[in-house]
C-alpha positions in Angstrom: 70.3 -77.9 82.1 67.2 -75.7 82.2 68.6 -74.9 85.4 71.6 -73.6 83.8 70.0 -71.2 81.5 68.6 -68.8 83.0 66.8 -66.6 80.4 65.3 -69.7 78.7 63.8 -70.8 82.2 62.1 -67.9 83.0 60.9 -67.9 79.4 59.2 -71.1 80.4 58.1 -69.8 83.9 56.7 -66.5 82.1 54.8 -69.0 79.9 53.6 -71.1 82.4 51.8 -67.7 84.3 49.9 -66.8 81.4 48.4 -70.1 80.8 47.9 -70.3 84.7 45.8 -66.6 84.0 43.8 -68.1 80.5 46.1 -66.3 78.4 48.5 -67.7 76.2 51.6 -65.9 73.9 50.0 -66.2 70.9 47.5 -63.8 72.3 50.5 -60.7 72.0 51.7 -62.2 68.5 50.7 -60.5 65.2 48.2 -58.1 66.9 47.9 -54.4 66.3 47.6 -54.0 70.0 49.5 -56.2 72.2 48.3 -54.6 75.7 44.6 -55.0 74.4 44.0 -58.2 75.6 41.6 -60.2 73.5 39.8 -61.5 76.8 39.5 -57.7 77.9 37.7 -56.7 74.5 35.4 -59.8 75.2 34.2 -58.1 78.5 33.9 -54.6 77.4 31.4 -56.0 74.0 29.5 -57.4 77.0 29.3 -54.3 78.6 28.4 -52.4 75.3 25.3 -55.2 74.9 27.6 -56.0 71.3 27.5 -59.7 72.1 25.6 -62.4 69.9 25.3 -65.4 70.8 24.2 -68.5 67.9 24.3 -72.5 67.4 23.8 -74.5 63.9 21.9 -77.4 63.6 23.1 -79.1 60.7 22.0 -82.9 58.5 25.5 -83.9 59.7 29.3 -82.9 60.4 30.6 -82.8 56.5 30.7 -78.9 55.8 30.7 -79.4 52.1 28.0 -82.1 51.6 25.9 -81.4 54.6 23.4 -78.6 55.0 21.9 -76.2 57.8 18.9 -76.5 59.4 18.7 -74.3 61.7 20.5 -71.2 62.9 19.2 -69.6 66.4 21.0 -66.3 68.0 20.2 -64.3 70.7 21.8 -60.4 71.6 20.3 -59.9 75.1 16.5 -60.4 75.1 16.2 -60.2 71.3 16.4 -63.7 69.4 16.0 -65.6 65.9 15.1 -68.8 65.2 15.7 -69.4 61.6 14.7 -72.7 60.2 16.6 -73.7 56.6 14.8 -75.6 53.5 17.4 -78.9 52.7 17.0 -81.9 50.1 18.7 -84.1 52.1 17.8 -86.7 54.6 17.0 -86.0 58.4 17.2 -90.0 59.2 19.8 -89.9 61.2 20.6 -85.8 62.1 16.9 -85.4 63.2 17.8 -88.3 66.1 19.8 -85.4 67.4 18.3 -82.2 67.0 14.7 -83.5 66.5 14.0 -81.3 63.7 11.8 -83.1 61.3 10.6 -82.8 57.5 7.1 -81.0 58.8 9.3 -79.0 60.5 10.8 -77.6 57.5 8.3 -77.8 55.2 5.9 -75.5 57.8 8.9 -72.7 58.7 12.0 -74.0 56.4 13.2 -71.4 54.4 15.9 -70.9 51.5 19.2 -71.1 52.6 20.3 -67.8 51.3 17.3 -65.9 53.2 18.5 -67.1 56.3 21.6 -66.6 56.0 21.2 -62.9 55.1 19.0 -62.8 58.2 21.6 -64.0 60.4 24.2 -61.7 59.0 22.1 -58.9 59.7 21.8 -59.8 63.3 25.1 -60.2 63.8 26.5 -57.5 61.8 29.5 -55.2 63.6 28.8 -57.5 67.3 30.8 -59.8 68.2 30.1 -63.8 67.8 30.4 -66.4 70.4 29.0 -69.6 69.7 30.3 -73.1 72.0 32.7 -75.4 70.1 32.8 -72.6 67.2 35.1 -74.4 65.0 32.5 -76.3 63.9 29.7 -73.7 63.4 32.2 -71.5 62.0 33.2 -73.9 59.6 29.7 -74.6 58.2 28.6 -71.3 58.0 31.5 -70.7 56.0 30.8 -72.8 53.9 27.3 -72.0 53.1 28.5 -68.2 52.5 31.1 -69.5 49.9 28.5 -71.8 48.0 25.6 -69.7 48.0 26.4 -65.6 49.4 30.1 -65.5 48.6 30.0 -61.7 48.5 29.1 -62.0 52.2 31.7 -64.1 53.0 33.8 -61.8 53.7 32.1 -59.7 55.9 31.6 -62.5 58.5 35.0 -63.2 58.6 36.0 -60.1 59.8 33.9 -60.6 62.7 35.5 -61.0 65.9 34.5 -64.7 67.0 34.8 -66.5 70.6 34.2 -69.9 71.5 33.0 -70.8 75.0 34.5 -74.5 75.0 37.9 -73.0 74.3 37.4 -70.4 76.8 36.9 -72.6 79.6 38.9 -75.0 78.7 41.5 -72.3 79.4 40.2 -70.5 82.3 38.7 -73.4 84.2 41.3 -76.1 83.3 41.2 -79.5 84.7 37.5 -79.9 84.4 36.6 -83.8 83.2 34.0 -82.7 80.5 33.5 -79.6 79.2 30.3 -80.5 77.2 27.8 -77.5 77.3 25.4 -79.8 79.5 28.3 -81.3 81.6 29.4 -77.2 82.2 25.6 -76.1 83.0 25.9 -78.7 85.5 29.3 -77.6 87.0 28.8 -74.1 87.1 24.9 -74.4 88.4 23.6 -72.3 85.4 19.7 -73.1 84.0 19.5 -73.9 80.8 19.0 -76.8 79.2 21.4 -78.6 76.3 18.8 -79.9 73.8 20.4 -80.3 70.5 17.8 -77.6 69.3 20.1 -74.3 68.8 17.7 -71.8 70.4 17.7 -74.2 73.4 21.4 -74.3 73.2 22.1 -70.6 73.0 20.1 -69.7 75.7 22.5 -72.6 77.5 25.8 -70.8 76.2 
């Protein structure tokens, strides 16, 4: 029946063309400048060296119950590697990120201090993470709990997810795990589940 409705058929073809070029219709809806595509803004931010890659390691997957134990970020050649104290058990999570209670006792600081350091580092820059949704959810929950006065500042920053960008720009890969992407694109780096290593890999 679409063949008898030329406008609808043309719209479907146009949406398919957008998707093949890594764009979605939502990129142009409810934005101030519809001709300023968000990917163009990302390219400009990279050119201006105003991009921060970051990652977190946590005691679990529940943003309301678990704690952030590491925040790492990189902008150009500058990095930060922040460890955060916690009273949560590391018995299970340390098997993944290999952060021990001894490490946190030696290098860990209060979460409020580490969050402020992170926010100072990423201020006025574009933030990028692989699987951003998880890290973003954890950071917002911790800011709401520990530094609510800084939550709006963080929420207003421009953010990109390399997982979603890769799915859009290079569709139909078998896996979009960071380790698999490094291998697929023959890139240097190692996905060790240590936040700083993952930032370099990202």
